[in-house]
C-alpha positions as CSV (number, residue, x, y, z in Angstrom):
1,M,60.1,9.1,0.1
2,S,61.1,11.9,3.3
3,K,63.6,11.6,5.5
4,Y,63.5,11.1,9.2
5,N,65.2,14.0,10.5
6,S,65.6,14.8,14.0
7,S,65.9,18.7,15.7
8,S,68.2,20.6,17.0
9,N,67.2,19.4,20.7
10,G,66.8,15.8,19.1
11,Q,63.1,15.6,19.3
12,Q,61.5,14.2,16.0
13,D,58.9,16.6,14.4
14,E,55.4,15.5,13.9
15,T,55.7,14.6,9.7
16,D,59.3,13.4,9.8
17,Y,60.1,9.6,9.0
18,F,62.8,7.1,9.1
19,P,64.6,7.6,5.5
20,E,62.9,5.3,2.6
21,G,59.9,5.1,5.0
22,F,61.2,1.5,6.6
23,V,60.4,1.0,10.1
24,Q,63.8,1.3,12.2
25,L,64.6,-0.1,15.3
26,Q,66.5,1.7,18.0
27,N,68.2,-1.9,18.8
28,P,71.7,-3.1,17.3
29,H,71.7,-6.2,18.5
30,I,68.3,-7.3,17.0
31,E,70.7,-7.4,13.2
32,L,73.4,-10.0,15.1
33,M,71.0,-12.6,15.9
34,D,70.2,-15.5,14.0
35,Q,66.6,-15.3,14.4
36,D,64.2,-12.6,16.1
37,I,61.4,-14.9,17.8
38,L,58.6,-12.7,18.1
39,Y,57.5,-15.2,21.4
40,H,54.3,-13.4,22.1
41,L,53.0,-13.0,18.7
42,A,53.6,-17.0,18.0
43,L,56.3,-15.4,15.2
44,G,59.7,-15.4,14.1
45,S,62.1,-13.8,11.2
46,E,63.3,-17.0,10.1
47,S,60.7,-19.3,11.0
48,H,58.4,-17.8,8.9
49,D,58.1,-15.6,5.4
50,L,57.1,-12.0,7.3
51,I,58.0,-10.3,4.3
52,E,55.4,-12.2,2.5
53,M,52.8,-12.1,5.3
54,F,52.7,-8.9,6.3
55,G,55.2,-6.8,3.9
56,D,51.1,-5.1,2.3
57,I,50.3,-4.0,5.8
58,K,49.6,0.1,6.3
59,F,47.3,-0.3,9.2
60,V,48.0,-1.7,12.9
61,C,44.6,-0.8,15.1
62,M,45.0,-2.3,18.8
63,G,42.0,-2.6,21.0
64,G,42.1,-4.5,24.1
65,T,40.3,-8.1,24.3
66,P,40.6,-10.5,21.6
67,K,36.9,-10.3,20.8
68,R,36.9,-6.8,20.0
69,V,39.7,-7.3,17.9
70,E,38.3,-10.1,16.3
71,Q,35.2,-7.7,15.8
72,F,36.9,-5.0,13.9
73,A,38.7,-7.6,11.6
74,N,34.7,-8.9,10.4
75,Y,34.0,-5.0,10.7
76,I,36.4,-3.4,8.2
77,M,36.9,-6.8,6.0
78,E,33.1,-6.2,5.3
79,E,34.0,-1.8,4.9
80,I,37.1,-2.3,2.6
81,G,35.4,-5.3,0.6
82,H,38.2,-7.6,1.4
83,K,37.1,-11.3,0.1
84,L,38.6,-14.1,1.5
85,P,39.2,-17.1,-0.1
86,T,36.8,-19.6,-0.8
87,G,36.6,-22.2,2.1
88,T,38.1,-19.5,4.6
89,T,37.5,-17.7,7.9
90,L,39.5,-15.4,9.4
91,Q,42.2,-17.0,11.4
92,D,44.3,-15.8,15.0
93,I,48.2,-15.2,13.8
94,S,48.6,-15.8,17.3
95,K,46.5,-18.1,18.7
96,F,49.2,-20.4,19.9
97,S,51.1,-17.8,21.9
98,Y,48.1,-17.7,23.8
99,R,49.0,-14.1,25.2
100,Y,47.5,-12.0,22.0
101,S,45.0,-12.3,19.3
102,M,46.0,-11.1,15.8
103,Y,43.9,-11.0,12.6
104,K,45.0,-9.2,9.1
105,V,42.6,-8.6,6.7
106,G,44.6,-7.5,3.4
107,P,46.2,-4.6,4.4
108,V,45.3,-4.3,8.3
109,L,46.1,-5.8,10.7
110,S,44.0,-5.8,14.4
111,I,45.8,-7.4,17.6
112,S,44.3,-7.1,21.5
113,H,46.7,-5.3,23.4
114,G,45.4,-5.9,27.0
115,M,44.9,-4.0,29.4
116,G,48.1,-1.8,30.9
117,I,51.3,-0.1,30.1
118,P,52.9,-3.4,30.3
119,S,50.5,-5.7,28.5
120,V,50.6,-2.7,25.6
121,G,54.6,-2.1,25.9
122,I,55.2,-5.9,25.3
123,L,53.0,-5.9,22.6
124,L,54.5,-2.6,20.8
125,N,57.9,-3.8,20.5
126,E,57.2,-6.6,19.2
127,V,54.7,-5.3,16.5
128,V,57.4,-2.5,15.6
129,K,59.8,-5.4,15.3
130,L,57.6,-6.8,12.9
131,M,56.3,-3.7,10.6
132,H,60.6,-3.6,10.5
133,H,61.4,-7.7,9.8
134,A,58.5,-7.0,7.0
135,R,60.0,-4.0,5.5
136,V,56.4,-2.2,5.7
137,Q,56.5,1.2,4.5
138,D,54.8,4.1,6.8
139,P,52.6,2.5,8.8
140,I,49.6,3.8,10.8
141,F,48.9,3.3,14.1
142,F,45.4,3.5,15.7
143,R,44.5,2.2,19.5
144,I,40.8,1.7,19.5
145,G,39.5,1.8,23.3
146,T,37.2,2.7,26.0
147,S,38.0,5.3,28.6
148,G,36.2,7.0,31.5
149,G,35.5,10.5,30.6
150,I,35.9,13.6,32.7
151,G,32.8,15.7,31.7
152,V,32.3,14.1,28.6
153,E,28.8,11.9,28.8
154,G,28.9,8.2,27.6
155,G,29.0,7.3,24.0
156,T,31.1,10.1,23.1
157,V,34.3,9.8,21.0
158,I,37.3,11.1,22.5
159,L,40.3,11.8,19.7
160,S,43.4,12.4,22.2
161,E,45.4,15.5,21.7
162,E,48.0,14.4,23.5
163,A,49.1,11.5,26.4
164,V,49.9,12.4,30.2
165,N,50.8,10.9,32.9
166,E,49.4,11.1,36.5
167,D,51.6,14.1,36.9
168,L,50.0,15.7,33.9
169,E,53.4,15.2,32.1
170,P,53.5,14.2,27.9
171,C,56.3,11.7,29.1
172,Y,56.6,7.9,29.5
173,E,59.0,6.6,32.1
174,L,60.7,3.9,31.8
175,S,63.1,2.4,34.6
176,V,66.3,0.7,32.3
177,L,68.9,-1.0,33.8
178,G,68.5,0.7,37.6
179,K,68.3,3.9,35.7
180,K,64.8,6.3,35.0
181,V,63.8,6.8,31.1
182,R,61.8,9.4,30.0
183,R,60.3,9.5,26.6
184,P,58.1,12.2,25.0
185,A,54.7,10.8,24.4
186,K,53.6,12.5,21.1
187,L,50.8,11.7,18.7
188,D,50.5,12.6,15.0
189,K,48.6,16.1,14.7
190,K,47.7,15.9,10.8
191,L,46.0,12.7,11.4
192,L,44.5,14.0,14.6
193,R,42.6,16.3,12.5
194,E,41.7,14.2,9.9
195,L,40.1,12.0,11.8
196,K,38.2,14.7,13.7
197,S,37.1,16.1,10.4
198,L,35.5,12.6,9.4
199,H,33.0,12.9,12.2
200,H,29.6,12.9,10.3
201,K,26.9,15.4,11.1
202,E,24.4,13.1,10.9
203,D,26.6,10.5,14.2
204,P,24.1,10.2,16.6
205,Y,27.1,11.3,19.4
206,E,29.8,14.0,20.4
207,T,33.6,13.6,18.7
208,V,35.6,15.8,20.9
209,T,39.8,16.3,20.7
210,G,41.7,16.9,24.9
211,K,44.2,15.5,26.6
212,T,44.0,11.3,27.9
213,M,45.1,10.9,31.3
214,C,47.0,7.3,31.6
215,T,47.1,5.7,34.6
216,L,49.0,2.3,36.4
217,D,46.0,1.7,37.8
218,F,42.2,1.1,37.1
219,Y,40.6,1.8,40.9
220,E,43.0,4.4,43.2
221,G,45.0,5.7,40.5
222,Q,42.1,7.4,39.1
223,G,40.4,8.3,42.0
224,R,37.0,5.7,42.1
225,L,35.1,5.1,45.2
226,D,34.8,1.2,44.6
227,G,37.8,-0.6,44.6
228,A,39.1,-2.9,47.5
229,F,40.7,-0.2,49.2
230,C,40.1,3.7,49.4
231,H,41.3,6.3,52.0
232,F,40.2,9.5,50.8
233,T,36.6,11.6,50.5
234,E,34.0,11.9,47.8
235,T,34.4,15.7,48.3
236,E,38.4,15.1,47.3
237,K,38.0,13.0,44.4
238,M,35.6,15.6,42.8
239,E,38.5,17.8,43.6
240,Y,40.5,16.0,42.1
241,L,38.3,15.1,38.7
242,Q,37.4,19.0,38.6
243,K,41.0,19.9,38.7
244,L,41.8,16.8,35.4
245,K,38.8,19.0,34.2
246,Q,40.7,22.3,34.3
247,E,44.1,20.9,33.1
248,G,42.1,19.9,29.7
249,I,41.9,16.4,30.6
250,V,39.0,14.9,29.0
251,N,39.2,11.0,29.3
252,I,41.5,8.5,31.6
253,E,42.6,5.5,30.1
254,M,45.7,2.7,31.0
255,E,47.6,2.0,27.3
256,S,48.6,5.9,26.4
257,L,51.0,6.7,27.0
258,A,53.2,3.9,26.3
259,F,51.0,3.6,23.4
260,A,52.4,7.3,22.0
261,A,55.9,6.6,23.9
262,M,56.3,3.9,21.6
263,T,54.9,5.0,18.3
264,H,56.8,8.5,18.1
265,A,60.0,6.5,19.1
266,A,59.8,4.4,16.4
267,G,58.8,7.2,14.0
268,I,55.4,5.6,13.5
269,R,52.4,8.0,12.8
270,S,49.6,7.1,15.2
271,A,46.7,7.9,17.1
272,I,44.0,7.3,19.6
273,V,40.6,6.7,19.3
274,C,38.7,6.1,22.3
275,V,34.7,6.4,23.6
276,S,33.6,7.7,26.9
277,I,31.2,4.9,28.6
278,V,31.0,7.0,32.0
279,D,31.6,10.3,33.0
280,R,33.4,10.4,36.2
281,L,32.3,13.1,37.2
282,K,28.5,11.6,37.9
283,G,30.2,8.3,39.1
284,D,32.4,5.4,38.7
285,Q,30.6,2.6,38.2
286,I,29.3,1.6,35.3
287,H,25.1,1.1,34.8
288,T,24.9,1.1,30.9
289,P,23.0,-2.5,29.5
290,K,25.6,-4.3,27.7
291,E,23.6,-3.7,24.5
292,V,24.5,0.1,24.3
293,L,28.3,-0.2,25.3
294,D,28.4,-2.5,22.5
295,E,27.0,0.1,20.0
296,W,28.9,2.6,21.5
297,Q,32.3,0.3,21.3
298,M,31.3,0.6,17.8
299,R,31.9,4.1,17.3
300,P,35.8,4.1,17.2
301,Q,35.5,1.2,15.5
302,Q,33.6,3.4,12.7
303,L,35.7,6.5,13.1
304,V,39.1,4.6,12.0
305,A,37.4,2.3,8.9
306,R,36.5,5.7,8.0
307,Y,40.2,6.6,8.0
308,I,41.5,3.8,6.2
309,K,38.5,3.0,4.1
310,R,39.1,7.0,2.5
311,Y,43.1,6.2,2.2
312,L,42.5,3.0,-0.1
313,Q,40.1,4.9,-2.0
314,M,42.1,7.8,-2.6
315,K,45.1,5.4,-3.7
316,G,42.9,3.4,-5.7
317,R,43.1,0.5,-3.8
318,I,39.0,0.1,-3.5
319,S,36.9,0.1,-6.5
320,F,34.3,3.0,-7.4
321,D,31.3,2.5,-9.0
322,K,29.3,5.5,-10.8
323,T,27.4,5.9,-8.0
324,C,27.5,8.6,-5.3
325,G,26.3,5.4,-2.8
326,A,28.1,5.1,0.8
327,F,29.9,2.0,-0.4
328,S,31.6,4.1,-3.8
329,C,32.4,6.9,-1.9
330,G,32.6,5.7,1.4
331,G,29.7,8.0,2.9
332,F,32.3,11.7,3.2
333,C,29.7,13.3,1.5
334,S,28.1,15.1,4.2
335,I,32.2,16.8,4.7
336,G,33.1,16.2,0.5
337,I,32.0,20.1,0.2
338,E,34.7,20.9,2.8
339,N,37.6,19.0,1.6
340,G,36.8,18.4,-2.0
341,M,37.3,14.7,-0.9
342,C,33.9,13.1,-2.8
343,K,34.1,15.6,-5.6
344,E,37.6,14.2,-6.4
345,I,36.2,10.4,-5.9
346,C,32.9,10.8,-7.7
347,Q,35.4,12.6,-10.7
348,K,37.8,9.4,-10.3
349,A,34.3,6.9,-10.7
350,G,33.4,9.2,-13.9
């Protein structure tokens, strides 16, 4: 495993990780506790055998709602061919926390994070601790969600290059003991490139990259005219959105800043994959029919599933047959010539 090193200015490079790949906590108090209770996950370091339960995790996939992560859990189970024991069904591991939902499908955790920075921040604290207690090595975190596009049509998949705050700074600010603590909000660039390469030419939508602005509010904070409170004009709104577009902002949502900063601080590779459900330059409210929205929301899931499936195939954790069908080679033939992936897979398949 590679060592986790810091540069001279104290910032961690994108390819640096903690020793041996295990997730390390930046809190010396945890090791002094008799038990670390992960309250919002309904788990504990002594009440549960976390290594047995979660030690094989490689991917942590987060979405806003319990329904969405349950849907993803069932989808990824089918995609990677994971089989549950006879007579069993997927179970919400954190059901009795009454806060979040969590499903485990082999090496994949699918967890709801709620809406906004406070909710995703609470969850990430406990999930990072879960990874530590379970002795998980080099996990990869994904946020899979929806967002408002800036000059981006509805249905477009957006890969975040970086997360920025309302001042367009890639920085997460938190008040700790009455003092402001600022942490860089960084995402893994190599992971971003790998995800972008998995967009298929046949996909009936675009996949774009750009900056994501994270706000603390859905209405005024995002320049909407349709909230209960609004003291600006449509002209002022449009000038603001056009400024964001000029600065490279392609979408707005409410979780990316904390997600990027906390995973980076923990030495965890992470990426944010969202779909635009409205172009904010054309309106504020969402008029798209529900069945269309449901299909759009599957698009980020499909892209992340392609990555997970490819990883497991290359590691030999998914069996190959001797055809080049969608399951045996993951449907990557459209990019196989470019990166040699399908050639390597098909050679392994014989």
